N, CA, C and O atoms as CSV, one atom per row, in Angstrom:
chain,resi,resn,atom,element,x,y,z
A,1,MET,N,N,12.177,-8.644,-2.275
A,1,MET,CA,C,12.343,-7.664,-3.329
A,1,MET,C,C,11.106,-6.763,-3.338
A,1,MET,O,O,9.977,-7.247,-3.257
A,2,THR,N,N,11.327,-5.459,-3.437
A,2,THR,CA,C,10.238,-4.483,-3.459
A,2,THR,C,C,10.320,-3.665,-4.736
A,2,THR,O,O,11.392,-3.204,-5.128
A,3,MET,N,N,9.180,-3.494,-5.374
A,3,MET,CA,C,9.109,-2.623,-6.547
A,3,MET,C,C,9.062,-1.176,-6.058
A,3,MET,O,O,8.645,-0.903,-4.932
A,4,GLU,N,N,9.489,-0.266,-6.908
A,4,GLU,CA,C,9.572,1.140,-6.540
A,4,GLU,C,C,8.239,1.702,-6.044
A,4,GLU,O,O,8.216,2.431,-5.052
A,5,GLY,N,N,7.168,1.390,-6.689
A,5,GLY,CA,C,5.868,1.827,-6.213
A,5,GLY,C,C,5.240,2.915,-7.061
A,5,GLY,O,O,5.763,3.312,-8.102
A,6,HIS,N,N,4.116,3.375,-6.585
A,6,HIS,CA,C,3.313,4.382,-7.270
A,6,HIS,C,C,2.967,5.466,-6.253
A,6,HIS,O,O,2.570,5.166,-5.127
A,7,TRP,N,N,3.119,6.724,-6.655
A,7,TRP,CA,C,2.778,7.867,-5.814
A,7,TRP,C,C,1.626,8.600,-6.481
A,7,TRP,O,O,1.587,8.729,-7.705
A,8,PHE,N,N,0.688,9.080,-5.674
A,8,PHE,CA,C,-0.480,9.726,-6.251
A,8,PHE,C,C,-1.169,10.623,-5.246
A,8,PHE,O,O,-0.924,10.547,-4.042
A,9,LYS,N,N,-2.045,11.481,-5.769
A,9,LYS,CA,C,-2.920,12.317,-4.949
A,9,LYS,C,C,-4.346,11.908,-5.274
A,9,LYS,O,O,-4.639,11.461,-6.383
A,10,SER,N,N,-5.225,12.064,-4.303
A,10,SER,CA,C,-6.609,11.675,-4.522
A,10,SER,C,C,-7.520,12.312,-3.485
A,10,SER,O,O,-7.132,12.527,-2.337
A,11,SER,N,N,-8.738,12.607,-3.917
A,11,SER,CA,C,-9.766,13.081,-2.988
A,11,SER,C,C,-10.645,11.919,-2.532
A,11,SER,O,O,-11.608,12.124,-1.793
A,12,LEU,N,N,-10.324,10.705,-2.966
A,12,LEU,CA,C,-11.141,9.532,-2.623
A,12,LEU,C,C,-10.936,9.042,-1.196
A,12,LEU,O,O,-11.824,8.408,-0.627
A,13,PHE,N,N,-9.783,9.327,-0.616
A,13,PHE,CA,C,-9.416,8.724,0.667
A,13,PHE,C,C,-9.297,9.792,1.742
A,13,PHE,O,O,-8.324,10.546,1.787
A,14,GLU,N,N,-10.288,9.844,2.595
A,14,GLU,CA,C,-10.264,10.795,3.697
A,14,GLU,C,C,-9.573,10.172,4.901
A,14,GLU,O,O,-9.484,8.951,5.031
A,15,ILE,N,N,-9.096,11.026,5.759
A,15,ILE,CA,C,-8.457,10.590,6.991
A,15,ILE,C,C,-9.553,10.397,8.034
A,15,ILE,O,O,-10.370,11.290,8.260
A,16,GLU,N,N,-9.564,9.239,8.660
A,16,GLU,CA,C,-10.552,8.949,9.693
A,16,GLU,C,C,-9.969,9.298,11.056
A,16,GLU,O,O,-8.817,8.979,11.350
A,17,SER,N,N,-10.764,9.948,11.871
A,17,SER,CA,C,-10.321,10.347,13.196
A,17,SER,C,C,-9.789,9.139,13.968
A,17,SER,O,O,-10.466,8.117,14.079
A,18,GLY,N,N,-8.588,9.264,14.491
A,18,GLY,CA,C,-8.000,8.216,15.313
A,18,GLY,C,C,-7.325,7.090,14.551
A,18,GLY,O,O,-6.756,6.194,15.174
A,19,GLU,N,N,-7.368,7.105,13.224
A,19,GLU,CA,C,-6.790,5.972,12.493
A,19,GLU,C,C,-5.282,5.860,12.686
A,19,GLU,O,O,-4.734,4.759,12.642
A,20,ASP,N,N,-4.608,6.985,12.898
A,20,ASP,CA,C,-3.160,6.890,13.101
A,20,ASP,C,C,-2.808,6.374,14.495
A,20,ASP,O,O,-1.652,6.041,14.755
A,21,GLU,N,N,-3.775,6.304,15.378
A,21,GLU,CA,C,-3.536,5.709,16.696
A,21,GLU,C,C,-3.339,4.197,16.587
A,21,GLU,O,O,-2.765,3.579,17.483
A,22,GLU,N,N,-3.817,3.601,15.486
A,22,GLU,CA,C,-3.652,2.166,15.258
A,22,GLU,C,C,-2.225,1.816,14.857
A,22,GLU,O,O,-1.796,0.674,15.014
A,23,ILE,N,N,-1.486,2.806,14.336
A,23,ILE,CA,C,-0.136,2.530,13.844
A,23,ILE,C,C,0.857,3.546,14.401
A,23,ILE,O,O,1.478,3.284,15.431
A,24,ASN,N,N,1.022,4.685,13.756
A,24,ASN,CA,C,1.925,5.737,14.217
A,24,ASN,C,C,1.327,7.100,13.898
A,24,ASN,O,O,0.550,7.232,12.953
A,25,PRO,N,N,1.682,8.110,14.677
A,25,PRO,CA,C,1.146,9.445,14.418
A,25,PRO,C,C,1.419,9.894,12.987
A,25,PRO,O,O,2.524,9.735,12.467
A,26,ARG,N,N,0.390,10.458,12.365
A,26,ARG,CA,C,0.437,11.039,11.023
A,26,ARG,C,C,0.673,10.014,9.909
A,26,ARG,O,O,1.076,10.368,8.801
A,27,ILE,N,N,0.418,8.753,10.216
A,27,ILE,CA,C,0.465,7.706,9.191
A,27,ILE,C,C,-0.976,7.260,8.968
A,27,ILE,O,O,-1.624,6.732,9.872
A,28,TYR,N,N,-1.470,7.486,7.736
A,28,TYR,CA,C,-2.872,7.251,7.418
A,28,TYR,C,C,-3.007,6.246,6.273
A,28,TYR,O,O,-2.012,5.729,5.765
A,29,GLY,N,N,-4.229,5.982,5.883
A,29,GLY,CA,C,-4.449,5.139,4.718
A,29,GLY,C,C,-5.441,4.014,4.896
A,29,GLY,O,O,-5.481,3.097,4.076
A,30,ARG,N,N,-6.247,4.058,5.948
A,30,ARG,CA,C,-7.229,2.990,6.134
A,30,ARG,C,C,-8.172,2.903,4.935
A,30,ARG,O,O,-8.406,1.813,4.413
A,31,GLN,N,N,-8.716,4.041,4.491
A,31,GLN,CA,C,-9.642,4.011,3.351
A,31,GLN,C,C,-8.932,3.585,2.075
A,31,GLN,O,O,-9.521,2.881,1.254
A,32,LEU,N,N,-7.689,3.991,1.890
A,32,LEU,CA,C,-6.911,3.548,0.736
A,32,LEU,C,C,-6.746,2.035,0.764
A,32,LEU,O,O,-6.928,1.375,-0.259
A,33,ALA,N,N,-6.407,1.482,1.912
A,33,ALA,CA,C,-6.206,0.037,2.027
A,33,ALA,C,C,-7.498,-0.734,1.732
A,33,ALA,O,O,-7.463,-1.763,1.057
A,34,VAL,N,N,-8.620,-0.247,2.226
A,34,VAL,CA,C,-9.914,-0.899,1.966
A,34,VAL,C,C,-10.216,-0.863,0.467
A,34,VAL,O,O,-10.651,-1.863,-0.105
A,35,TRP,N,N,-9.988,0.277,-0.159
A,35,TRP,CA,C,-10.232,0.439,-1.596
A,35,TRP,C,C,-9.326,-0.493,-2.406
A,35,TRP,O,O,-9.789,-1.198,-3.304
A,36,LEU,N,N,-8.036,-0.487,-2.079
A,36,LEU,CA,C,-7.087,-1.342,-2.805
A,36,LEU,C,C,-7.405,-2.819,-2.624
A,36,LEU,O,O,-7.336,-3.595,-3.577
A,37,ARG,N,N,-7.751,-3.202,-1.412
A,37,ARG,CA,C,-8.077,-4.610,-1.145
A,37,ARG,C,C,-9.223,-5.074,-2.046
A,37,ARG,O,O,-9.145,-6.136,-2.663
A,38,ALA,N,N,-10.284,-4.270,-2.115
A,38,ALA,CA,C,-11.438,-4.636,-2.949
A,38,ALA,C,C,-11.045,-4.732,-4.420
A,38,ALA,O,O,-11.475,-5.656,-5.111
A,39,ARG,N,N,-10.241,-3.797,-4.907
A,39,ARG,CA,C,-9.839,-3.818,-6.324
A,39,ARG,C,C,-8.930,-5.000,-6.630
A,39,ARG,O,O,-9.044,-5.608,-7.694
A,40,LEU,N,N,-8.032,-5.333,-5.715
A,40,LEU,CA,C,-7.160,-6.491,-5.920
A,40,LEU,C,C,-7.963,-7.793,-5.892
A,40,LEU,O,O,-7.688,-8.713,-6.663
A,41,GLN,N,N,-8.946,-7.866,-5.009
A,41,GLN,CA,C,-9.801,-9.055,-4.976
A,41,GLN,C,C,-10.576,-9.200,-6.280
A,41,GLN,O,O,-10.759,-10.316,-6.768
A,42,GLU,N,N,-11.031,-8.089,-6.850
A,42,GLU,CA,C,-11.725,-8.129,-8.141
A,42,GLU,C,C,-10.824,-8.688,-9.236
A,42,GLU,O,O,-11.311,-9.266,-10.208
A,43,ARG,N,N,-9.524,-8.521,-9.085
A,43,ARG,CA,C,-8.558,-9.027,-10.059
A,43,ARG,C,C,-8.099,-10.447,-9.733
A,43,ARG,O,O,-7.209,-10.976,-10.399
A,44,GLY,N,N,-8.690,-11.061,-8.726
A,44,GLY,CA,C,-8.395,-12.459,-8.440
A,44,GLY,C,C,-7.394,-12.720,-7.337
A,44,GLY,O,O,-7.068,-13.877,-7.070
A,45,TYR,N,N,-6.897,-11.682,-6.689
A,45,TYR,CA,C,-5.984,-11.888,-5.565
A,45,TYR,C,C,-6.794,-12.255,-4.319
A,45,TYR,O,O,-7.845,-11.667,-4.062
A,46,ALA,N,N,-6.313,-13.207,-3.565
A,46,ALA,CA,C,-6.979,-13.625,-2.324
A,46,ALA,C,C,-6.409,-12.808,-1.169
A,46,ALA,O,O,-5.664,-13.332,-0.342
A,47,VAL,N,N,-6.755,-11.543,-1.113
A,47,VAL,CA,C,-6.178,-10.621,-0.136
A,47,VAL,C,C,-6.775,-10.883,1.246
A,47,VAL,O,O,-7.994,-10.905,1.422
A,48,GLU,N,N,-5.892,-11.079,2.212
A,48,GLU,CA,C,-6.321,-11.302,3.597
A,48,GLU,C,C,-6.821,-9.988,4.206
A,48,GLU,O,O,-6.834,-8.949,3.547
A,49,GLU,N,N,-7.225,-10.056,5.462
A,49,GLU,CA,C,-7.619,-8.838,6.178
A,49,GLU,C,C,-6.440,-7.872,6.213
A,49,GLU,O,O,-5.284,-8.295,6.180
A,50,ILE,N,N,-6.726,-6.605,6.279
A,50,ILE,CA,C,-5.692,-5.568,6.280
A,50,ILE,C,C,-4.855,-5.677,7.549
A,50,ILE,O,O,-5.381,-5.818,8.652
A,51,ILE,N,N,-3.539,-5.607,7.364
A,51,ILE,CA,C,-2.595,-5.693,8.477
A,51,ILE,C,C,-2.030,-4.305,8.738
A,51,ILE,O,O,-1.504,-3.667,7.826
A,52,ASN,N,N,-2.135,-3.834,9.973
A,52,ASN,CA,C,-1.555,-2.547,10.353
A,52,ASN,C,C,-0.071,-2.728,10.633
A,52,ASN,O,O,0.324,-3.620,11.385
A,53,GLU,N,N,0.742,-1.884,10.029
A,53,GLU,CA,C,2.186,-1.866,10.265
A,53,GLU,C,C,2.550,-0.477,10.769
A,53,GLU,O,O,1.738,0.443,10.674
A,54,ASP,N,N,3.744,-0.309,11.297
A,54,ASP,CA,C,4.109,1.015,11.805
A,54,ASP,C,C,4.298,2.034,10.683
A,54,ASP,O,O,4.253,3.236,10.948
A,55,TRP,N,N,4.507,1.603,9.456
A,55,TRP,CA,C,4.717,2.485,8.306
A,55,TRP,C,C,3.456,2.688,7.469
A,55,TRP,O,O,3.453,3.536,6.576
A,56,GLY,N,N,2.397,1.945,7.727
A,56,GLY,CA,C,1.166,2.037,6.945
A,56,GLY,C,C,0.361,0.759,7.019
A,56,GLY,O,O,0.261,0.154,8.087
A,57,ARG,N,N,-0.224,0.331,5.895
A,57,ARG,CA,C,-1.061,-0.871,5.859
A,57,ARG,C,C,-0.446,-1.895,4.899
A,57,ARG,O,O,0.166,-1.535,3.893
A,58,CYS,N,N,-0.620,-3.150,5.226
A,58,CYS,CA,C,-0.123,-4.260,4.418
A,58,CYS,C,C,-1.314,-5.073,3.928
A,58,CYS,O,O,-2.208,-5.416,4.702
A,59,LEU,N,N,-1.315,-5.377,2.630
A,59,LEU,CA,C,-2.352,-6.214,2.024
A,59,LEU,C,C,-1.675,-7.498,1.545
A,59,LEU,O,O,-1.034,-7.514,0.495
A,60,MET,N,N,-1.823,-8.566,2.317
A,60,MET,CA,C,-1.186,-9.842,1.994
A,60,MET,C,C,-1.992,-10.524,0.899
A,60,MET,O,O,-3.149,-10.895,1.097
A,61,CYS,N,N,-1.360,-10.683,-0.260
A,61,CYS,CA,C,-2.026,-11.275,-1.425
A,61,CYS,C,C,-1.790,-12.777,-1.516
A,61,CYS,O,O,-2.631,-13.502,-2.047
A,62,SER,N,N,-0.660,-13.252,-1.006
A,62,SER,CA,C,-0.331,-14.676,-1.066
A,62,SER,C,C,0.762,-14.979,-0.050
A,62,SER,O,O,1.620,-14.138,0.219
A,63,ARG,N,N,0.726,-16.185,0.514
A,63,ARG,CA,C,1.754,-16.605,1.460
A,63,ARG,C,C,2.575,-17.790,0.960
A,63,ARG,O,O,3.592,-18.145,1.557
A,64,ASP,N,N,2.132,-18.397,-0.131
A,64,ASP,CA,C,2.821,-19.592,-0.601
A,64,ASP,C,C,2.913,-19.586,-2.115
A,64,ASP,O,O,1.890,-19.378,-2.767
A,65,PRO,N,N,4.028,-19.793,-2.690
A,65,PRO,CA,C,5.290,-20.318,-2.143
A,65,PRO,C,C,6.173,-19.242,-1.514
A,65,PRO,O,O,7.240,-19.548,-0.983
A,66,PHE,N,N,5.731,-17.976,-1.571
A,66,PHE,CA,C,6.438,-16.864,-0.943
A,66,PHE,C,C,5.411,-15.805,-0.574
A,66,PHE,O,O,4.264,-15.859,-1.017
A,67,LEU,N,N,5.826,-14.849,0.235
A,67,LEU,CA,C,4.938,-13.760,0.628
A,67,LEU,C,C,4.876,-12.737,-0.503
A,67,LEU,O,O,5.904,-12.256,-0.979
A,68,LEU,N,N,3.673,-12.418,-0.919
A,68,LEU,CA,C,3.447,-11.419,-1.962
A,68,LEU,C,C,2.439,-10.434,-1.393
A,68,LEU,O,O,1.306,-10.803,-1.081
A,69,TRP,N,N,2.852,-9.184,-1.259
A,69,TRP,CA,C,1.976,-8.218,-0.604
A,69,TRP,C,C,2.142,-6.807,-1.152
A,69,TRP,O,O,3.108,-6.485,-1.844
A,70,VAL,N,N,1.161,-5.985,-0.812
A,70,VAL,CA,C,1.156,-4.569,-1.179
A,70,VAL,C,C,1.217,-3.754,0.104
A,70,VAL,O,O,0.488,-4.022,1.059
A,71,GLY,N,N,2.089,-2.766,0.114
A,71,GLY,CA,C,2.142,-1.808,1.201
A,71,GLY,C,C,1.518,-0.512,0.722
A,71,GLY,O,O,1.679,-0.134,-0.438
A,72,CYS,N,N,0.804,0.175,1.609
A,72,CYS,CA,C,0.201,1.447,1.213
A,72,CYS,C,C,0.061,2.372,2.408
A,72,CYS,O,O,-0.011,1.938,3.558
A,73,GLY,N,N,0.026,3.646,2.104
A,73,GLY,CA,C,-0.141,4.670,3.129
A,73,GLY,C,C,0.238,6.017,2.557
A,73,GLY,O,O,0.434,6.158,1.350
A,74,ASN,N,N,0.340,6.993,3.415
A,74,ASN,CA,C,0.716,8.331,2.969
A,74,ASN,C,C,2.219,8.518,3.104
A,74,ASN,O,O,2.891,7.840,3.882
A,75,VAL,N,N,2.718,9.459,2.321
A,75,VAL,CA,C,4.116,9.844,2.444
A,75,VAL,C,C,4.189,10.814,3.611
A,75,VAL,O,O,3.521,11.847,3.607
A,76,TRP,N,N,4.990,10.488,4.598
A,76,TRP,CA,C,5.081,11.310,5.789
A,76,TRP,C,C,6.021,12.476,5.539
A,76,TRP,O,O,7.107,12.314,4.984
A,77,ASP,N,N,5.585,13.643,5.954
A,77,ASP,CA,C,6.367,14.858,5.784
A,77,ASP,C,C,6.543,15.496,7.157
A,77,ASP,O,O,5.565,15.764,7.855
A,78,ALA,N,N,7.782,15.735,7.538
A,78,ALA,CA,C,8.054,16.308,8.861
A,78,ALA,C,C,7.414,17.673,9.044
A,78,ALA,O,O,7.237,18.119,10.178
A,79,ASP,N,N,7.063,18.349,7.955
A,79,ASP,CA,C,6.438,19.663,8.048
A,79,ASP,C,C,4.918,19.581,8.167
A,79,ASP,O,O,4.247,20.608,8.270
A,80,GLU,N,N,4.376,18.370,8.154
A,80,GLU,CA,C,2.926,18.218,8.306
A,80,GLU,C,C,2.520,18.648,9.703
A,80,GLU,O,O,3.367,18.773,10.587
A,81,PRO,N,N,1.219,18.878,9.909
A,81,PRO,CA,C,0.754,19.290,11.238
A,81,PRO,C,C,1.139,18.283,12.318
A,81,PRO,O,O,1.330,17.099,12.043
A,82,GLY,N,N,1.248,18.767,13.531
A,82,GLY,CA,C,1.573,17.919,14.670
A,82,GLY,C,C,0.358,17.154,15.165
A,82,GLY,O,O,-0.740,17.282,14.623
A,83,GLU,N,N,0.571,16.364,16.195
A,83,GLU,CA,C,-0.485,15.499,16.730
A,83,GLU,C,C,-1.706,16.277,17.205
A,83,GLU,O,O,-2.828,15.784,17.094
A,84,ASP,N,N,-1.510,17.470,17.726
A,84,ASP,CA,C,-2.628,18.247,18.265
A,84,ASP,C,C,-3.304,19.120,17.212
A,84,ASP,O,O,-4.320,19.753,17.501
A,85,ASP,N,N,-2.763,19.164,16.008
A,85,ASP,CA,C,-3.344,19.962,14.932
A,85,ASP,C,C,-4.479,19.191,14.275
A,85,ASP,O,O,-4.564,17.972,14.427
A,86,PRO,N,N,-5.354,19.883,13.544
A,86,PRO,CA,C,-6.450,19.187,12.866
A,86,PRO,C,C,-5.921,18.179,11.840
A,86,PRO,O,O,-4.813,18.314,11.322
A,87,LEU,N,N,-6.739,17.176,11.568
A,87,LEU,CA,C,-6.364,16.171,10.580
A,87,LEU,C,C,-6.234,16.812,9.200
A,87,LEU,O,O,-7.012,17.701,8.854
A,88,PRO,N,N,-5.260,16.367,8.413
A,88,PRO,CA,C,-5.157,16.907,7.058
A,88,PRO,C,C,-6.276,16.356,6.183
A,88,PRO,O,O,-6.845,15.306,6.479
A,89,ALA,N,N,-6.583,17.065,5.116
A,89,ALA,CA,C,-7.546,16.548,4.141
A,89,ALA,C,C,-6.832,15.495,3.301
A,89,ALA,O,O,-5.651,15.642,2.986
A,90,GLY,N,N,-7.538,14.448,2.944
A,90,GLY,CA,C,-6.947,13.364,2.174
A,90,GLY,C,C,-6.358,13.804,0.850
A,90,GLY,O,O,-5.370,13.237,0.382
A,91,ASP,N,N,-6.971,14.829,0.237
A,91,ASP,CA,C,-6.483,15.257,-1.073
A,91,ASP,C,C,-5.224,16.120,-0.992
A,91,ASP,O,O,-4.660,16.483,-2.024
A,92,THR,N,N,-4.779,16.452,0.219
A,92,THR,CA,C,-3.545,17.219,0.363
A,92,THR,C,C,-2.325,16.313,0.518
A,92,THR,O,O,-1.189,16.772,0.399
A,93,LEU,N,N,-2.556,15.046,0.780
A,93,LEU,CA,C,-1.456,14.105,1.012
A,93,LEU,C,C,-0.995,13.458,-0.282
A,93,LEU,O,O,-1.754,13.351,-1.245
A,94,VAL,N,N,0.243,13.033,-0.289
A,94,VAL,CA,C,0.736,12.154,-1.347
A,94,VAL,C,C,0.630,10.740,-0.792
A,94,VAL,O,O,1.140,10.437,0.287
A,95,TRP,N,N,-0.036,9.892,-1.545
A,95,TRP,CA,C,-0.214,8.489,-1.172
A,95,TRP,C,C,0.817,7.650,-1.912
A,95,TRP,O,O,1.317,8.048,-2.964
A,96,HIS,N,N,1.129,6.491,-1.357
A,96,HIS,CA,C,2.126,5.609,-1.954
A,96,HIS,C,C,1.662,4.165,-1.785
A,96,HIS,O,O,1.164,3.782,-0.726
A,97,CYS,N,N,1.830,3.374,-2.835
A,97,CYS,CA,C,1.617,1.932,-2.703
A,97,CYS,C,C,2.712,1.221,-3.493
A,97,CYS,O,O,3.194,1.726,-4.507
A,98,PHE,N,N,3.091,0.049,-3.013
A,98,PHE,CA,C,4.200,-0.680,-3.612
A,98,PHE,C,C,3.991,-2.185,-3.428
A,98,PHE,O,O,3.373,-2.631,-2.462
A,99,ALA,N,N,4.516,-2.941,-4.371
A,99,ALA,CA,C,4.426,-4.403,-4.326
A,99,ALA,C,C,5.732,-4.975,-3.789
A,99,ALA,O,O,6.815,-4.470,-4.085
A,100,THR,N,N,5.612,-6.037,-2.993
A,100,THR,CA,C,6.778,-6.676,-2.394
A,100,THR,C,C,6.619,-8.190,-2.434
A,100,THR,O,O,5.518,-8.720,-2.283
A,101,ALA,N,N,7.740,-8.876,-2.640
A,101,ALA,CA,C,7.778,-10.333,-2.554
A,101,ALA,C,C,8.911,-10.705,-1.603
A,101,ALA,O,O,10.018,-10.176,-1.700
A,102,GLU,N,N,8.621,-11.616,-0.689
A,102,GLU,CA,C,9.625,-12.066,0.279
A,102,GLU,C,C,9.630,-13.586,0.327
A,102,GLU,O,O,8.582,-14.221,0.450
A,103,VAL,N,N,10.814,-14.154,0.229
A,103,VAL,CA,C,10.964,-15.598,0.386
A,103,VAL,C,C,11.497,-15.837,1.790
A,103,VAL,O,O,12.583,-15.368,2.129
A,104,PRO,N,N,10.733,-16.570,2.618
A,104,PRO,CA,C,11.248,-16.872,3.957
A,104,PRO,C,C,12.602,-17.582,3.858
A,104,PRO,O,O,12.813,-18.404,2.966
A,105,PHE,N,N,13.497,-17.265,4.759
A,105,PHE,CA,C,14.853,-17.789,4.730
A,105,PHE,C,C,14.876,-19.307,4.621
A,105,PHE,O,O,15.625,-19.863,3.817
A,106,TRP,N,N,14.069,-19.974,5.419
A,106,TRP,CA,C,14.112,-21.436,5.424
A,106,TRP,C,C,13.688,-22.030,4.089
A,106,TRP,O,O,14.158,-23.107,3.723
A,107,LYS,N,N,12.809,-21.350,3.351
A,107,LYS,CA,C,12.412,-21.843,2.030
A,107,LYS,C,C,13.535,-21.668,1.019
A,107,LYS,O,O,13.687,-22.484,0.110
A,108,SER,N,N,14.316,-20.617,1.171
A,108,SER,CA,C,15.403,-20.372,0.220
A,108,SER,C,C,16.567,-21.335,0.427
A,108,SER,O,O,17.440,-21.443,-0.434
A,109,LEU,N,N,16.588,-22.027,1.545
A,109,LEU,CA,C,17.639,-23.017,1.790
A,109,LEU,C,C,17.489,-24.241,0.886
A,109,LEU,O,O,18.476,-24.870,0.505
A,110,PHE,N,N,16.261,-24.561,0.555
A,110,PHE,CA,C,15.983,-25.794,-0.179
A,110,PHE,C,C,15.960,-25.612,-1.693
A,110,PHE,O,O,16.294,-26.537,-2.434
A,111,ARG,N,N,15.570,-24.430,-2.155
A,111,ARG,CA,C,15.512,-24.188,-3.601
A,111,ARG,C,C,15.389,-22.695,-3.864
A,111,ARG,O,O,14.977,-21.918,-3.002
A,112,LYS,N,N,15.753,-22.330,-5.063
A,112,LYS,CA,C,15.616,-20.928,-5.471
A,112,LYS,C,C,14.182,-20.707,-5.948
A,112,LYS,O,O,13.678,-21.446,-6.794
A,113,ILE,N,N,13.543,-19.702,-5.406
A,113,ILE,CA,C,12.171,-19.376,-5.782
A,113,ILE,C,C,12.198,-18.068,-6.557
A,113,ILE,O,O,12.679,-17.054,-6.050
A,114,ASP,N,N,11.691,-18.085,-7.768
A,114,ASP,CA,C,11.665,-16.899,-8.622
A,114,ASP,C,C,10.398,-16.096,-8.339
A,114,ASP,O,O,9.298,-16.503,-8.715
A,115,THR,N,N,10.559,-14.965,-7.679
A,115,THR,CA,C,9.427,-14.100,-7.350
A,115,THR,C,C,9.140,-13.085,-8.446
A,115,THR,O,O,8.104,-12.419,-8.423
A,116,GLY,N,N,10.049,-12.963,-9.404
A,116,GLY,CA,C,9.980,-11.919,-10.420
A,116,GLY,C,C,8.665,-11.799,-11.163
A,116,GLY,O,O,8.078,-10.718,-11.176
A,117,PRO,N,N,8.169,-12.881,-11.793
A,117,PRO,CA,C,6.929,-12.749,-12.556
A,117,PRO,C,C,5.721,-12.322,-11.716
A,117,PRO,O,O,4.951,-11.458,-12.135
A,118,ALA,N,N,5.555,-12.919,-10.546
A,118,ALA,CA,C,4.413,-12.572,-9.691
A,118,ALA,C,C,4.526,-11.138,-9.194
A,118,ALA,O,O,3.527,-10.422,-9.128
A,119,LEU,N,N,5.731,-10.718,-8.846
A,119,LEU,CA,C,5.944,-9.363,-8.362
A,119,LEU,C,C,5.698,-8.347,-9.478
A,119,LEU,O,O,5.053,-7.323,-9.256
A,120,ALA,N,N,6.204,-8.626,-10.657
A,120,ALA,CA,C,5.996,-7.721,-11.794
A,120,ALA,C,C,4.510,-7.607,-12.133
A,120,ALA,O,O,4.030,-6.518,-12.448
A,121,LYS,N,N,3.780,-8.720,-12.071
A,121,LYS,CA,C,2.340,-8.692,-12.351
A,121,LYS,C,C,1.603,-7.852,-11.312
A,121,LYS,O,O,0.760,-7.029,-11.671
A,122,LEU,N,N,1.906,-8.047,-10.039
A,122,LEU,CA,C,1.241,-7.280,-8.988
A,122,LEU,C,C,1.553,-5.788,-9.144
A,122,LEU,O,O,0.657,-4.957,-9.000
A,123,HIS,N,N,2.790,-5.445,-9.431
A,123,HIS,CA,C,3.175,-4.047,-9.642
A,123,HIS,C,C,2.393,-3.453,-10.824
A,123,HIS,O,O,1.874,-2.340,-10.739
A,124,ALA,N,N,2.317,-4.205,-11.915
A,124,ALA,CA,C,1.571,-3.729,-13.099
A,124,ALA,C,C,0.089,-3.594,-12.795
A,124,ALA,O,O,-0.544,-2.626,-13.216
A,125,ASP,N,N,-0.472,-4.557,-12.068
A,125,ASP,CA,C,-1.889,-4.477,-11.703
A,125,ASP,C,C,-2.161,-3.242,-10.856
A,125,ASP,O,O,-3.171,-2.567,-11.053
A,126,LEU,N,N,-1.276,-2.940,-9.920
A,126,LEU,CA,C,-1.443,-1.731,-9.101
A,126,LEU,C,C,-1.462,-0.487,-9.981
A,126,LEU,O,O,-2.315,0.384,-9.813
A,127,GLY,N,N,-0.531,-0.406,-10.909
A,127,GLY,CA,C,-0.484,0.732,-11.808
A,127,GLY,C,C,-1.748,0.865,-12.636
A,127,GLY,O,O,-2.263,1.969,-12.814
A,128,GLU,N,N,-2.250,-0.252,-13.145
A,128,GLU,CA,C,-3.477,-0.224,-13.941
A,128,GLU,C,C,-4.667,0.222,-13.104
A,128,GLU,O,O,-5.487,1.015,-13.565
A,129,LEU,N,N,-4.767,-0.279,-11.882
A,129,LEU,CA,C,-5.872,0.109,-10.999
A,129,LEU,C,C,-5.851,1.613,-10.726
A,129,LEU,O,O,-6.887,2.276,-10.770
A,130,LEU,N,N,-4.676,2.136,-10.448
A,130,LEU,CA,C,-4.555,3.559,-10.127
A,130,LEU,C,C,-4.827,4.434,-11.346
A,130,LEU,O,O,-5.512,5.451,-11.237
A,131,ARG,N,N,-4.298,4.049,-12.502
A,131,ARG,CA,C,-4.513,4.850,-13.710
A,131,ARG,C,C,-5.976,4.812,-14.167
A,131,ARG,O,O,-6.451,5.758,-14.794
A,132,ALA,N,N,-6.687,3.732,-13.858
A,132,ALA,CA,C,-8.080,3.592,-14.296
A,132,ALA,C,C,-9.053,4.397,-13.438
A,132,ALA,O,O,-10.183,4.648,-13.858
A,133,GLU,N,N,-8.635,4.796,-12.261
A,133,GLU,CA,C,-9.522,5.518,-11.339
A,133,GLU,C,C,-9.452,7.012,-11.598
A,133,GLU,O,O,-8.393,7.620,-11.443
A,134,ARG,N,N,-10.568,7.608,-11.990
A,134,ARG,CA,C,-10.610,9.046,-12.294
A,134,ARG,C,C,-10.215,9.923,-11.121
A,134,ARG,O,O,-9.655,11.002,-11.316
A,135,GLY,N,N,-10.496,9.477,-9.915
A,135,GLY,CA,C,-10.222,10.279,-8.727
A,135,GLY,C,C,-8.787,10.194,-8.245
A,135,GLY,O,O,-8.470,10.685,-7.162
A,136,ILE,N,N,-7.912,9.580,-9.032
A,136,ILE,CA,C,-6.507,9.430,-8.655
A,136,ILE,C,C,-5.641,10.084,-9.722
A,136,ILE,O,O,-5.835,9.874,-10.919
A,137,LYS,N,N,-4.676,10.885,-9.260
A,137,LYS,CA,C,-3.726,11.514,-10.165
A,137,LYS,C,C,-2.327,11.076,-9.755
A,137,LYS,O,O,-1.853,11.417,-8.671
A,138,LEU,N,N,-1.669,10.319,-10.632
A,138,LEU,CA,C,-0.300,9.880,-10.359
A,138,LEU,C,C,0.618,11.097,-10.341
A,138,LEU,O,O,0.459,12.025,-11.134
A,139,VAL,N,N,1.592,11.075,-9.413
A,139,VAL,CA,C,2.548,12.164,-9.289
A,139,VAL,C,C,3.959,11.576,-9.207
A,139,VAL,O,O,4.136,10.370,-9.034
A,140,GLU,N,N,4.942,12.440,-9.334
A,140,GLU,CA,C,6.333,12.016,-9.205
A,140,GLU,C,C,6.622,11.674,-7.735
A,140,GLU,O,O,5.951,12.156,-6.822
A,141,GLU,N,N,7.626,10.839,-7.542
A,141,GLU,CA,C,8.067,10.528,-6.176
A,141,GLU,C,C,8.486,11.815,-5.481
A,141,GLU,O,O,9.293,12.577,-6.014
A,142,PRO,N,N,7.940,12.060,-4.290
A,142,PRO,CA,C,8.308,13.309,-3.580
A,142,PRO,C,C,9.757,13.284,-3.091
A,142,PRO,O,O,10.220,14.249,-2.482
């Protein structure tokens, strides 16, 4: 189950040269992931090292009794500059982060695991972190 997420603009997260080579062209968010990881750890989440995915970055907050994680990155726009164009400024992008809970299939065979409370808490914590940061402006879903 995935929560809808939070969309925002910010001048806090710059694009680092070559960071999209780690995942996919024009997919950024390394600085966002580092920032979010530190803030989630301050709130007591045992966030593992950042995981690169083809859609952005994954912050694994828990693996047991189910996977609880945050996905983050920029919203990709087909009209953005191409691979050979200069990197965009971080404050021109719309950023997105979302909370997800996954129960591995084999665990769901033995019992029903309620991910709702943990997922709702992580989603709320993300919202609080973003609203508390002066350098972040929440925006509507693009």
